[in-house]
C-alpha positions in Angstrom: -77.8 38.2 -215.9 -76.2 37.8 -212.5 -72.5 37.2 -212.2 -71.0 33.8 -211.5 -68.9 34.1 -208.3 -67.2 30.8 -209.0 -66.1 31.9 -212.5 -64.9 35.2 -211.1 -62.9 33.4 -208.5 -61.4 31.0 -211.0 -60.5 33.7 -213.5 -59.0 36.0 -210.8 -56.9 33.1 -209.4 -55.7 32.1 -212.9 -55.0 35.7 -214.1 -53.8 37.8 -211.2 -50.0 37.6 -211.0 -47.7 39.1 -208.4 -44.2 40.3 -209.0 -42.7 43.3 -210.7 -44.5 44.5 -213.9 -44.2 47.5 -216.1 -47.7 48.7 -217.1 -48.6 50.3 -220.5 -48.4 53.7 -218.8 -44.8 53.0 -217.9 -45.6 52.7 -214.2 -44.3 49.8 -212.1 -46.8 47.5 -210.4 -46.5 44.6 -208.0 -49.7 43.0 -209.4 -50.8 42.3 -213.0 -54.0 40.8 -214.5 -52.9 38.6 -217.4 -56.2 38.1 -219.3 -54.6 35.7 -221.8 -54.3 33.1 -219.0 -58.0 32.5 -219.1 -58.2 32.7 -222.9 -55.6 30.0 -223.3 -57.1 27.7 -220.7 -59.7 25.6 -222.6 -61.9 25.0 -219.5 -62.0 28.6 -218.4 -62.5 29.8 -222.0 -65.4 27.4 -222.5 -67.0 28.6 -219.2 -66.7 32.3 -220.3 -68.1 31.6 -223.8 -71.1 29.7 -222.3 -71.9 32.6 -220.1 -71.8 34.9 -223.1 -74.4 33.0 -225.1 -77.4 34.6 -223.4 -75.8 38.0 -223.7 -75.7 37.9 -227.6 -78.8 39.9 -228.7 -81.4 38.3 -231.0 -80.9 39.2 -234.6 -77.1 39.1 -234.6 -75.9 38.2 -238.1 -72.2 37.9 -237.2 -70.0 37.9 -234.1 -66.8 40.0 -234.5 -63.9 39.1 -232.3 -61.4 41.9 -231.8 -57.7 41.2 -232.3 -56.1 39.6 -230.3 -58.1 38.7 -227.2 -61.5 38.5 -228.8 -60.5 36.0 -231.4 -60.3 32.8 -229.2 -63.5 33.8 -227.5 -65.5 34.5 -230.7 -64.4 31.2 -232.1 -65.8 29.3 -229.2 -68.9 31.5 -229.0 -69.6 31.2 -232.7 -69.6 27.4 -232.3 -72.0 27.6 -229.3 -74.5 29.9 -231.0 -74.2 28.9 -234.6 -73.6 32.5 -235.6 -70.9 33.2 -238.1 -67.6 34.8 -236.9 -65.4 37.6 -238.0 -61.9 38.3 -236.9 -61.5 42.1 -236.6 -58.0 43.5 -237.0 -56.8 46.7 -235.3 -56.1 48.0 -238.8 -56.6 46.5 -242.3 -53.8 44.5 -243.5 -51.8 46.0 -246.4 -51.5 42.9 -248.5 -53.7 40.2 -250.0 -57.4 41.1 -249.5 -56.5 44.2 -247.4 -59.4 43.4 -245.1 -60.1 44.9 -241.7 -62.5 42.0 -240.8 -61.6 38.5 -241.9 -64.7 36.5 -242.7 -67.9 37.1 -244.6 -69.0 40.6 -245.9 -70.4 42.9 -243.2 -72.3 45.4 -245.3 -76.0 45.5 -244.2 -75.4 43.0 -241.4 -75.7 43.3 -237.7 -72.3 42.6 -236.1 -72.1 42.0 -232.4 -68.5 42.7 -231.2 -66.8 40.3 -228.9 -63.9 41.4 -226.6 -62.0 40.0 -223.7 -61.6 43.0 -221.5 -63.0 46.5 -221.8 -61.6 49.3 -219.7 -62.0 52.5 -221.7 -63.5 50.9 -224.8 -60.9 52.3 -227.2 -60.4 49.2 -229.3 -64.2 48.6 -229.5 -64.7 52.3 -230.4 -62.2 52.0 -233.3 -63.6 48.7 -234.6 -67.2 50.1 -234.4 -66.2 53.1 -236.5 -64.4 51.0 -239.1 -67.2 48.4 -239.3 -69.9 51.0 -239.6 -67.9 52.7 -242.4 -68.0 49.3 -244.2 -71.8 49.3 -243.9 -72.2 47.1 -240.8 -74.7 47.8 -238.0 -72.9 47.7 -234.7 -74.8 48.4 -231.5 -73.6 45.8 -228.9 -70.4 44.4 -227.6 -70.3 41.3 -225.5 -67.2 41.0 -223.3 -65.7 38.6 -220.7 -64.8 41.4 -218.3 -65.9 45.0 -218.0 -63.2 46.8 -216.1 -64.6 50.3 -216.6 -65.6 52.3 -213.4 -68.8 51.2 -211.8 -71.8 53.1 -213.2 -70.0 54.3 -216.3 -71.0 53.5 -219.8 -67.7 53.7 -221.7 -69.2 53.3 -225.2 -72.4 55.4 -224.9 -70.7 58.1 -227.0 -70.8 55.7 -230.0 -74.2 54.1 -229.2 -72.8 50.7 -228.3 -74.2 48.7 -225.3 -71.7 46.8 -223.2 -72.9 43.3 -222.0 -70.4 41.7 -219.7 -70.0 38.3 -218.1 -68.0 39.8 -215.2 -67.1 43.2 -214.0 -64.1 44.6 -212.1 -66.3 44.6 -209.0 -67.0 40.8 -209.5 -63.3 40.1 -209.7 -62.5 42.3 -206.7 -65.3 40.5 -204.6 -63.8 37.1 -205.6 -60.4 38.3 -204.5 -61.7 39.5 -201.1 -63.7 36.3 -200.7 -60.5 34.3 -201.3 -59.0 36.2 -198.4 -56.2 37.8 -200.4 -56.5 41.5 -199.7 -54.8 44.2 -201.8 
């Protein structure tokens, strides 16, 4: 699938903030990409989910949205595809049903993971391992944005294919096209 330059432009415009920010690494930055700004905008969220529909492989039994950013996306995507949804926690809750994945049982079912942004794939890797331990078949993740370095396959080590609506390069190109250099 080819990227959608208009979607890249609109997401970049909505999510790229300037100011003073402390990154997870502790470093200071003058620019920050706030992915939740597209996930909480109904129009942008719907556009992203519509672009994800053709990325969902045939034979998917369930769509598993990763906590927190994948949950709104998987909810919309599930409605568009008619495929059941799971809400996958970072770790199983310690009370009630003590589930890792809220929704129907996963054993013997093909679960396609849904994530907002992938950079290193750490959250997807952990969810894949946990879902496979519960008997699920996990071989694909569909994400809104793949921010991993160009040409890399961040989840090859666990046998998961990444299918992205947009890449970091798409967002960078949108930014350059808008005339706002770095």
